[in-house]
C-alpha beads as a LAMMPS data file, in Angstrom:
LAMMPS data file: protein, C-alpha beads

393 atoms
392 bonds

1 atom types
1 bond types

-500.0 500.0 xlo xhi
-500.0 500.0 ylo yhi
-500.0 500.0 zlo zhi

Masses

1 110.0

Atoms # bond

1 1 1 -9.525 -13.059 11.213
2 1 1 -8.399 -13.197 7.603
3 1 1 -4.760 -12.673 8.545
4 1 1 -4.846 -15.766 10.753
5 1 1 -6.312 -17.875 7.961
6 1 1 -3.595 -16.655 5.653
7 1 1 -0.815 -17.632 8.015
8 1 1 -1.023 -21.250 6.858
9 1 1 -0.677 -20.177 3.254
10 1 1 2.599 -18.275 3.551
11 1 1 5.149 -19.842 1.246
12 1 1 8.888 -19.469 1.451
13 1 1 10.254 -20.606 -1.833
14 1 1 13.983 -20.594 -2.463
15 1 1 15.557 -17.582 -4.109
16 1 1 16.620 -19.678 -7.109
17 1 1 13.046 -20.227 -8.245
18 1 1 11.641 -17.926 -10.864
19 1 1 9.317 -15.077 -9.888
20 1 1 6.744 -16.311 -12.367
21 1 1 6.527 -19.704 -10.652
22 1 1 6.144 -18.049 -7.243
23 1 1 3.399 -15.824 -8.551
24 1 1 1.501 -18.772 -9.975
25 1 1 1.687 -20.678 -6.706
26 1 1 0.605 -17.664 -4.663
27 1 1 -2.348 -16.904 -6.950
28 1 1 -3.518 -20.514 -6.879
29 1 1 -3.379 -20.561 -3.088
30 1 1 -5.214 -17.264 -2.856
31 1 1 -7.941 -18.572 -5.130
32 1 1 -8.443 -21.555 -2.834
33 1 1 -8.587 -19.238 0.156
34 1 1 -11.291 -17.104 -1.430
35 1 1 -13.301 -20.195 -2.345
36 1 1 -13.154 -21.311 1.283
37 1 1 -14.020 -17.833 2.494
38 1 1 -17.131 -17.748 0.325
39 1 1 -18.265 -21.281 1.171
40 1 1 -17.911 -20.491 4.876
41 1 1 -20.430 -17.707 4.541
42 1 1 -17.930 -14.877 4.136
43 1 1 -19.193 -13.735 0.739
44 1 1 -20.311 -10.136 0.660
45 1 1 -23.216 -9.104 -1.492
46 1 1 -22.569 -5.388 -1.539
47 1 1 -25.944 -4.680 -3.140
48 1 1 -27.890 -6.147 -0.211
49 1 1 -28.149 -5.210 3.431
50 1 1 -28.197 -1.465 2.856
51 1 1 -27.777 0.614 5.995
52 1 1 -29.858 3.766 6.195
53 1 1 -30.097 3.849 2.413
54 1 1 -26.329 3.687 2.001
55 1 1 -24.613 1.345 -0.426
56 1 1 -22.306 -1.032 1.530
57 1 1 -18.765 -0.922 0.162
58 1 1 -15.750 -3.017 1.141
59 1 1 -12.187 -1.795 0.690
60 1 1 -9.591 -4.508 1.292
61 1 1 -5.980 -3.645 2.014
62 1 1 -3.007 -6.067 1.893
63 1 1 -2.074 -5.617 5.556
64 1 1 -3.496 -5.589 9.058
65 1 1 -5.912 -2.643 9.221
66 1 1 -4.904 -1.916 12.831
67 1 1 -2.213 0.610 11.966
68 1 1 -1.896 4.384 11.927
69 1 1 -0.910 5.024 8.307
70 1 1 -4.299 4.513 6.620
71 1 1 -5.560 7.947 7.644
72 1 1 -7.082 8.958 4.278
73 1 1 -9.495 6.010 4.416
74 1 1 -10.440 6.675 8.016
75 1 1 -10.821 10.415 7.461
76 1 1 -13.271 9.707 4.643
77 1 1 -15.156 7.266 6.882
78 1 1 -15.171 9.200 10.153
79 1 1 -15.710 12.686 8.709
80 1 1 -18.609 11.598 6.512
81 1 1 -17.009 12.043 3.095
82 1 1 -18.085 8.580 1.965
83 1 1 -21.511 8.870 3.561
84 1 1 -22.144 12.062 1.598
85 1 1 -21.636 9.954 -1.530
86 1 1 -24.228 7.426 -0.352
87 1 1 -21.589 4.883 0.717
88 1 1 -21.168 2.857 3.906
89 1 1 -17.500 1.877 3.673
90 1 1 -15.906 -0.942 5.658
91 1 1 -12.174 -1.702 5.697
92 1 1 -11.046 -5.326 5.760
93 1 1 -7.595 -6.905 5.474
94 1 1 -5.965 -9.609 3.386
95 1 1 -2.433 -10.589 2.438
96 1 1 -0.585 -11.577 -0.709
97 1 1 -2.707 -11.251 -3.841
98 1 1 -5.961 -12.039 -2.052
99 1 1 -7.118 -8.404 -2.150
100 1 1 -6.982 -8.239 -5.946
101 1 1 -8.777 -11.529 -6.383
102 1 1 -11.479 -10.531 -3.907
103 1 1 -12.159 -7.421 -5.973
104 1 1 -11.983 -9.295 -9.268
105 1 1 -14.503 -11.886 -8.044
106 1 1 -16.916 -9.419 -6.443
107 1 1 -16.111 -10.281 -2.819
108 1 1 -14.826 -6.749 -2.209
109 1 1 -15.275 -3.504 -4.115
110 1 1 -11.898 -1.732 -3.924
111 1 1 -8.302 -2.521 -3.004
112 1 1 -4.903 -0.820 -3.035
113 1 1 -2.249 -3.251 -4.322
114 1 1 1.218 -2.513 -5.693
115 1 1 1.802 -1.994 -9.424
116 1 1 3.714 -5.251 -9.876
117 1 1 0.827 -7.239 -8.399
118 1 1 -1.649 -5.332 -10.565
119 1 1 0.315 -5.999 -13.735
120 1 1 0.830 -9.666 -12.857
121 1 1 -2.898 -10.029 -12.180
122 1 1 -3.816 -8.353 -15.462
123 1 1 -1.495 -10.729 -17.274
124 1 1 -3.350 -13.578 -15.548
125 1 1 -6.573 -12.154 -16.995
126 1 1 -8.211 -10.678 -13.881
127 1 1 -10.867 -8.035 -14.744
128 1 1 -9.529 -5.070 -12.754
129 1 1 -8.472 -1.474 -13.356
130 1 1 -6.844 1.308 -11.300
131 1 1 -9.171 4.290 -10.817
132 1 1 -7.284 6.599 -8.425
133 1 1 -3.644 7.374 -7.659
134 1 1 -2.894 6.918 -3.961
135 1 1 0.861 6.495 -3.577
136 1 1 2.159 8.875 -6.233
137 1 1 5.831 7.913 -5.873
138 1 1 7.802 4.677 -5.668
139 1 1 7.351 3.715 -2.016
140 1 1 9.307 0.446 -1.981
141 1 1 12.505 0.642 0.023
142 1 1 14.519 -1.029 2.774
143 1 1 15.003 -0.458 6.479
144 1 1 18.470 -1.314 7.789
145 1 1 20.245 -0.870 11.096
146 1 1 22.098 2.424 11.408
147 1 1 25.061 0.453 12.721
148 1 1 24.940 -2.135 9.925
149 1 1 27.132 -2.643 6.877
150 1 1 24.276 -1.807 4.487
151 1 1 23.627 1.929 4.323
152 1 1 22.542 2.557 0.715
153 1 1 21.637 0.741 -2.491
154 1 1 25.265 0.483 -3.604
155 1 1 26.127 -1.564 -0.510
156 1 1 23.745 -4.279 -1.733
157 1 1 25.585 -4.804 -5.024
158 1 1 27.875 -7.843 -5.346
159 1 1 26.926 -8.968 -1.847
160 1 1 28.441 -12.426 -2.147
161 1 1 31.801 -10.960 -3.179
162 1 1 31.708 -8.292 -0.463
163 1 1 30.274 -10.265 2.437
164 1 1 30.675 -13.901 1.469
165 1 1 26.946 -14.566 1.426
166 1 1 23.627 -13.338 0.124
167 1 1 21.817 -10.520 1.933
168 1 1 18.599 -11.558 3.643
169 1 1 15.457 -9.490 3.073
170 1 1 12.535 -9.832 5.491
171 1 1 9.144 -10.034 3.754
172 1 1 5.685 -10.167 5.263
173 1 1 4.415 -12.371 2.440
174 1 1 6.030 -14.256 -0.438
175 1 1 4.228 -12.154 -3.041
176 1 1 5.991 -9.013 -1.767
177 1 1 9.137 -10.093 -3.598
178 1 1 7.746 -8.930 -6.917
179 1 1 6.921 -5.516 -5.446
180 1 1 10.499 -4.556 -4.657
181 1 1 12.358 -6.555 -7.324
182 1 1 12.120 -3.787 -9.988
183 1 1 13.564 -1.251 -7.522
184 1 1 16.446 -3.490 -6.522
185 1 1 17.281 -4.214 -10.131
186 1 1 17.075 -0.519 -11.005
187 1 1 19.671 0.029 -8.280
188 1 1 21.937 -2.515 -9.951
189 1 1 21.366 -5.309 -7.434
190 1 1 21.421 -8.905 -8.719
191 1 1 18.274 -10.205 -7.024
192 1 1 18.970 -13.802 -7.995
193 1 1 22.571 -14.107 -6.857
194 1 1 22.876 -11.549 -4.051
195 1 1 19.471 -11.566 -2.349
196 1 1 17.793 -14.213 -0.193
197 1 1 14.089 -13.644 0.438
198 1 1 12.798 -14.625 3.878
199 1 1 9.082 -14.664 4.682
200 1 1 9.159 -13.490 8.290
201 1 1 5.524 -12.501 8.891
202 1 1 4.082 -9.447 10.594
203 1 1 6.899 -9.119 13.164
204 1 1 9.620 -9.227 10.525
205 1 1 11.035 -5.886 11.689
206 1 1 12.029 -7.434 15.019
207 1 1 14.298 -9.944 13.284
208 1 1 16.045 -7.087 11.481
209 1 1 16.310 -5.040 14.675
210 1 1 17.915 -8.037 16.396
211 1 1 20.398 -8.485 13.539
212 1 1 19.022 -11.883 12.509
213 1 1 18.122 -10.586 9.031
214 1 1 19.932 -7.895 7.045
215 1 1 17.150 -5.772 5.579
216 1 1 13.467 -5.087 6.078
217 1 1 11.399 -4.563 2.938
218 1 1 9.327 -1.559 3.928
219 1 1 7.766 1.739 2.868
220 1 1 7.753 5.272 4.382
221 1 1 4.497 4.974 6.346
222 1 1 5.711 1.861 8.127
223 1 1 9.394 2.797 8.293
224 1 1 8.807 6.197 9.829
225 1 1 6.475 4.723 12.433
226 1 1 9.135 2.188 13.424
227 1 1 11.788 4.893 13.603
228 1 1 9.436 7.073 15.634
229 1 1 8.864 4.166 18.022
230 1 1 12.568 3.975 18.688
231 1 1 13.867 1.331 16.301
232 1 1 17.415 2.145 15.215
233 1 1 16.592 1.979 11.514
234 1 1 17.661 3.925 8.485
235 1 1 15.268 3.987 5.526
236 1 1 16.819 3.476 2.088
237 1 1 14.419 5.161 -0.335
238 1 1 13.381 3.329 -3.514
239 1 1 12.241 6.576 -5.107
240 1 1 15.890 7.612 -5.305
241 1 1 16.634 4.927 -7.893
242 1 1 13.285 4.312 -9.626
243 1 1 10.724 7.104 -9.978
244 1 1 7.555 5.141 -10.634
245 1 1 4.226 5.393 -8.852
246 1 1 3.031 2.826 -6.330
247 1 1 -0.266 1.554 -4.940
248 1 1 -3.362 3.039 -6.621
249 1 1 -7.000 2.288 -5.789
250 1 1 -8.273 -0.597 -7.908
251 1 1 -11.775 -1.840 -8.660
252 1 1 -13.342 -4.421 -10.953
253 1 1 -14.466 -3.884 -14.526
254 1 1 -17.940 -4.910 -13.395
255 1 1 -18.048 -2.001 -10.934
256 1 1 -16.863 0.397 -13.622
257 1 1 -19.475 -0.805 -16.100
258 1 1 -22.456 -1.427 -13.812
259 1 1 -21.980 0.950 -10.865
260 1 1 -19.924 3.905 -12.094
261 1 1 -21.525 6.292 -9.577
262 1 1 -20.308 4.135 -6.704
263 1 1 -16.801 4.304 -8.142
264 1 1 -17.112 8.048 -8.657
265 1 1 -18.352 8.580 -5.094
266 1 1 -15.597 6.443 -3.594
267 1 1 -12.953 8.331 -5.555
268 1 1 -14.309 11.726 -4.467
269 1 1 -14.439 10.634 -0.809
270 1 1 -10.883 9.330 -0.981
271 1 1 -9.578 12.550 -2.523
272 1 1 -10.978 14.473 0.448
273 1 1 -9.397 12.008 2.868
274 1 1 -6.050 12.291 1.087
275 1 1 -6.130 16.080 1.243
276 1 1 -7.149 16.080 4.925
277 1 1 -4.085 13.967 5.726
278 1 1 -1.712 16.184 3.768
279 1 1 -3.199 19.515 4.827
280 1 1 -2.847 19.095 8.609
281 1 1 -0.460 16.467 9.960
282 1 1 -1.557 16.981 13.587
283 1 1 -5.242 16.547 12.753
284 1 1 -4.337 13.474 10.697
285 1 1 -2.342 12.004 13.589
286 1 1 -5.132 12.717 16.057
287 1 1 -7.818 11.148 13.878
288 1 1 -5.746 8.038 13.282
289 1 1 -4.943 7.710 16.980
290 1 1 -8.636 8.105 17.802
291 1 1 -9.444 5.218 15.463
292 1 1 -6.769 2.993 17.056
293 1 1 -6.326 4.244 20.651
294 1 1 -4.696 0.997 21.812
295 1 1 -1.644 1.375 19.575
296 1 1 1.164 2.504 21.860
297 1 1 3.142 5.341 20.310
298 1 1 4.534 8.701 21.294
299 1 1 2.988 11.790 19.759
300 1 1 6.250 12.262 17.860
301 1 1 5.863 8.786 16.343
302 1 1 2.209 9.445 15.470
303 1 1 3.287 12.536 13.560
304 1 1 6.097 10.600 11.848
305 1 1 3.527 8.141 10.533
306 1 1 1.511 10.932 8.930
307 1 1 4.675 12.443 7.465
308 1 1 5.380 9.072 5.893
309 1 1 1.837 8.791 4.544
310 1 1 2.031 12.294 3.052
311 1 1 5.440 11.486 1.554
312 1 1 3.998 8.429 -0.176
313 1 1 1.142 10.448 -1.669
314 1 1 3.004 13.635 -2.627
315 1 1 6.742 13.012 -2.459
316 1 1 9.171 15.063 -0.354
317 1 1 8.054 18.430 0.983
318 1 1 9.261 21.057 -1.450
319 1 1 10.151 18.403 -4.010
320 1 1 9.832 19.005 -7.733
321 1 1 6.627 16.960 -7.980
322 1 1 4.856 17.906 -4.755
323 1 1 2.834 20.822 -6.146
324 1 1 1.932 18.885 -9.288
325 1 1 0.499 16.088 -7.169
326 1 1 -1.320 18.554 -4.889
327 1 1 -2.938 20.258 -7.860
328 1 1 -4.007 16.911 -9.298
329 1 1 -4.875 14.676 -6.338
330 1 1 -5.688 11.183 -7.532
331 1 1 -4.488 11.692 -11.095
332 1 1 -2.538 8.789 -12.590
333 1 1 0.398 9.844 -14.754
334 1 1 1.150 8.085 -18.021
335 1 1 4.934 8.314 -17.698
336 1 1 4.959 6.692 -14.270
337 1 1 2.685 3.847 -15.318
338 1 1 4.749 3.284 -18.462
339 1 1 7.882 3.052 -16.337
340 1 1 6.101 0.559 -14.078
341 1 1 5.305 -1.579 -17.126
342 1 1 8.816 -1.322 -18.572
343 1 1 10.530 -2.273 -15.313
344 1 1 8.044 -5.092 -14.669
345 1 1 8.948 -6.606 -18.037
346 1 1 12.666 -6.081 -17.511
347 1 1 12.588 -7.708 -14.068
348 1 1 10.461 -10.649 -15.177
349 1 1 7.333 -9.747 -13.216
350 1 1 5.347 -9.863 -16.472
351 1 1 6.264 -11.333 -19.839
352 1 1 4.838 -8.726 -22.217
353 1 1 3.928 -5.055 -22.068
354 1 1 0.311 -4.336 -21.198
355 1 1 -1.454 -1.384 -22.899
356 1 1 -1.903 1.484 -20.450
357 1 1 -5.593 1.749 -21.363
358 1 1 -6.116 -1.662 -19.777
359 1 1 -4.306 -0.686 -16.576
360 1 1 -5.786 2.605 -15.389
361 1 1 -8.324 5.354 -15.992
362 1 1 -8.742 8.929 -14.748
363 1 1 -12.381 9.138 -15.828
364 1 1 -13.765 9.085 -12.280
365 1 1 -11.822 12.070 -10.951
366 1 1 -14.183 14.921 -9.986
367 1 1 -13.843 18.239 -11.758
368 1 1 -14.309 20.000 -8.434
369 1 1 -14.717 19.150 -4.764
370 1 1 -15.099 21.117 -1.537
371 1 1 -11.495 21.754 -0.484
372 1 1 -12.511 24.511 1.946
373 1 1 -14.781 22.108 3.840
374 1 1 -11.911 19.629 4.249
375 1 1 -9.610 22.376 5.526
376 1 1 -12.287 23.418 8.027
377 1 1 -12.653 19.815 9.232
378 1 1 -8.899 19.595 9.770
379 1 1 -8.559 23.011 11.411
380 1 1 -11.393 22.322 13.867
381 1 1 -10.463 18.752 14.766
382 1 1 -9.839 18.489 18.514
383 1 1 -6.136 17.686 18.315
384 1 1 -5.276 18.731 21.870
385 1 1 -7.741 16.300 23.437
386 1 1 -6.131 13.388 21.594
387 1 1 -2.555 14.639 21.962
388 1 1 -2.976 14.782 25.763
389 1 1 -3.261 10.978 25.887
390 1 1 0.257 10.410 24.528
391 1 1 3.779 11.104 25.737
392 1 1 5.426 13.670 23.477
393 1 1 8.553 11.556 22.836

Bonds

1 1 1 2
2 1 2 3
3 1 3 4
4 1 4 5
5 1 5 6
6 1 6 7
7 1 7 8
8 1 8 9
9 1 9 10
10 1 10 11
11 1 11 12
12 1 12 13
13 1 13 14
14 1 14 15
15 1 15 16
16 1 16 17
17 1 17 18
18 1 18 19
19 1 19 20
20 1 20 21
21 1 21 22
22 1 22 23
23 1 23 24
24 1 24 25
25 1 25 26
26 1 26 27
27 1 27 28
28 1 28 29
29 1 29 30
30 1 30 31
31 1 31 32
32 1 32 33
33 1 33 34
34 1 34 35
35 1 35 36
36 1 36 37
37 1 37 38
38 1 38 39
39 1 39 40
40 1 40 41
41 1 41 42
42 1 42 43
43 1 43 44
44 1 44 45
45 1 45 46
46 1 46 47
47 1 47 48
48 1 48 49
49 1 49 50
50 1 50 51
51 1 51 52
52 1 52 53
53 1 53 54
54 1 54 55
55 1 55 56
56 1 56 57
57 1 57 58
58 1 58 59
59 1 59 60
60 1 60 61
61 1 61 62
62 1 62 63
63 1 63 64
64 1 64 65
65 1 65 66
66 1 66 67
67 1 67 68
68 1 68 69
69 1 69 70
70 1 70 71
71 1 71 72
72 1 72 73
73 1 73 74
74 1 74 75
75 1 75 76
76 1 76 77
77 1 77 78
78 1 78 79
79 1 79 80
80 1 80 81
81 1 81 82
82 1 82 83
83 1 83 84
84 1 84 85
85 1 85 86
86 1 86 87
87 1 87 88
88 1 88 89
89 1 89 90
90 1 90 91
91 1 91 92
92 1 92 93
93 1 93 94
94 1 94 95
95 1 95 96
96 1 96 97
97 1 97 98
98 1 98 99
99 1 99 100
100 1 100 101
101 1 101 102
102 1 102 103
103 1 103 104
104 1 104 105
105 1 105 106
106 1 106 107
107 1 107 108
108 1 108 109
109 1 109 110
110 1 110 111
111 1 111 112
112 1 112 113
113 1 113 114
114 1 114 115
115 1 115 116
116 1 116 117
117 1 117 118
118 1 118 119
119 1 119 120
120 1 120 121
121 1 121 122
122 1 122 123
123 1 123 124
124 1 124 125
125 1 125 126
126 1 126 127
127 1 127 128
128 1 128 129
129 1 129 130
130 1 130 131
131 1 131 132
132 1 132 133
133 1 133 134
134 1 134 135
135 1 135 136
136 1 136 137
137 1 137 138
138 1 138 139
139 1 139 140
140 1 140 141
141 1 141 142
142 1 142 143
143 1 143 144
144 1 144 145
145 1 145 146
146 1 146 147
147 1 147 148
148 1 148 149
149 1 149 150
150 1 150 151
151 1 151 152
152 1 152 153
153 1 153 154
154 1 154 155
155 1 155 156
156 1 156 157
157 1 157 158
158 1 158 159
159 1 159 160
160 1 160 161
161 1 161 162
162 1 162 163
163 1 163 164
164 1 164 165
165 1 165 166
166 1 166 167
167 1 167 168
168 1 168 169
169 1 169 170
170 1 170 171
171 1 171 172
172 1 172 173
173 1 173 174
174 1 174 175
175 1 175 176
176 1 176 177
177 1 177 178
178 1 178 179
179 1 179 180
180 1 180 181
181 1 181 182
182 1 182 183
183 1 183 184
184 1 184 185
185 1 185 186
186 1 186 187
187 1 187 188
188 1 188 189
189 1 189 190
190 1 190 191
191 1 191 192
192 1 192 193
193 1 193 194
194 1 194 195
195 1 195 196
196 1 196 197
197 1 197 198
198 1 198 199
199 1 199 200
200 1 200 201
201 1 201 202
202 1 202 203
203 1 203 204
204 1 204 205
205 1 205 206
206 1 206 207
207 1 207 208
208 1 208 209
209 1 209 210
210 1 210 211
211 1 211 212
212 1 212 213
213 1 213 214
214 1 214 215
215 1 215 216
216 1 216 217
217 1 217 218
218 1 218 219
219 1 219 220
220 1 220 221
221 1 221 222
222 1 222 223
223 1 223 224
224 1 224 225
225 1 225 226
226 1 226 227
227 1 227 228
228 1 228 229
229 1 229 230
230 1 230 231
231 1 231 232
232 1 232 233
233 1 233 234
234 1 234 235
235 1 235 236
236 1 236 237
237 1 237 238
238 1 238 239
239 1 239 240
240 1 240 241
241 1 241 242
242 1 242 243
243 1 243 244
244 1 244 245
245 1 245 246
246 1 246 247
247 1 247 248
248 1 248 249
249 1 249 250
250 1 250 251
251 1 251 252
252 1 252 253
253 1 253 254
254 1 254 255
255 1 255 256
256 1 256 257
257 1 257 258
258 1 258 259
259 1 259 260
260 1 260 261
261 1 261 262
262 1 262 263
263 1 263 264
264 1 264 265
265 1 265 266
266 1 266 267
267 1 267 268
268 1 268 269
269 1 269 270
270 1 270 271
271 1 271 272
272 1 272 273
273 1 273 274
274 1 274 275
275 1 275 276
276 1 276 277
277 1 277 278
278 1 278 279
279 1 279 280
280 1 280 281
281 1 281 282
282 1 282 283
283 1 283 284
284 1 284 285
285 1 285 286
286 1 286 287
287 1 287 288
288 1 288 289
289 1 289 290
290 1 290 291
291 1 291 292
292 1 292 293
293 1 293 294
294 1 294 295
295 1 295 296
296 1 296 297
297 1 297 298
298 1 298 299
299 1 299 300
300 1 300 301
301 1 301 302
302 1 302 303
303 1 303 304
304 1 304 305
305 1 305 306
306 1 306 307
307 1 307 308
308 1 308 309
309 1 309 310
310 1 310 311
311 1 311 312
312 1 312 313
313 1 313 314
314 1 314 315
315 1 315 316
316 1 316 317
317 1 317 318
318 1 318 319
319 1 319 320
320 1 320 321
321 1 321 322
322 1 322 323
323 1 323 324
324 1 324 325
325 1 325 326
326 1 326 327
327 1 327 328
328 1 328 329
329 1 329 330
330 1 330 331
331 1 331 332
332 1 332 333
333 1 333 334
334 1 334 335
335 1 335 336
336 1 336 337
337 1 337 338
338 1 338 339
339 1 339 340
340 1 340 341
341 1 341 342
342 1 342 343
343 1 343 344
344 1 344 345
345 1 345 346
346 1 346 347
347 1 347 348
348 1 348 349
349 1 349 350
350 1 350 351
351 1 351 352
352 1 352 353
353 1 353 354
354 1 354 355
355 1 355 356
356 1 356 357
357 1 357 358
358 1 358 359
359 1 359 360
360 1 360 361
361 1 361 362
362 1 362 363
363 1 363 364
364 1 364 365
365 1 365 366
366 1 366 367
367 1 367 368
368 1 368 369
369 1 369 370
370 1 370 371
371 1 371 372
372 1 372 373
373 1 373 374
374 1 374 375
375 1 375 376
376 1 376 377
377 1 377 378
378 1 378 379
379 1 379 380
380 1 380 381
381 1 381 382
382 1 382 383
383 1 383 384
384 1 384 385
385 1 385 386
386 1 386 387
387 1 387 388
388 1 388 389
389 1 389 390
390 1 390 391
391 1 391 392
392 1 392 393
């Protein structure tokens, strides 16, 4: 599996090194990985091998795909939304910046990286562009123990003076540092002098739960699943201190120029999957559990995961932006992208501001789509059959 290959590439550079140097090292390593992947016969020619007249499409996500929070993708796959667009979509996983480079080099068609990674990749010259908003709010936060000394962003300030040492942050990959750095700095945290980054891998949450590390870099979909599974965590929300947007759907400039209808079809299918997940949390939980029946959770935890996914896409229920996002699913907002750029420059993720026209486009959003059909799919999904397999709490 790709995640196993990547394990040997995880780097744990010291916190004193500059973010730019870390990014360069990570990107170089990822390039070598992709080269090896292709030479080993892993290259995907998406134009060949059509199945039943469908265009094969690969979406790569920067995490293990065996998780319950990717419901919009799976809804679009399992309920036929992609197939109706002539697409046969496969989800694959990668870590670090590999997903972006796979898309940029034609070894995958779409990915969903964080804004900091997108901006850093654009500065490196990668031919990519965001085509659909997915996480409409800033999703980067921290999980901490409820019994711990860190309970909000202010507790992280002046850590050395308060606690006599730097606070340790558990990362899954070294490149994740640049994702959360703008949020920490917006909260007034000195990331160079008060934070120590620790690459702890996929089971990083266990080290935080055991008190070996202070904080878990996380996001609502993951955090709420962990809390629902019984971990004694509190989630400190990054959207409280920095109201940017997060991971959009990204494709290559080649796809935009040469296969715009594939991009348009993928976007329309994703919008339906996003709405399905938001419209009916129980149907979303059931569908996700049906995709991954071996993941052990309670029904309460399965619902928590979908609440976290909906929160990432639309913000808090009843929040000031929720209806705006619902009325404009997939739309990328200029003010949020501009704030992403400004904070990326201020935190050293990129050196110079990048024109917004080079970062994203809304040109592939459909003028209309069948919302009633999606609601019918959600309302008629056999939730009770799936729910019966799980303990309630």
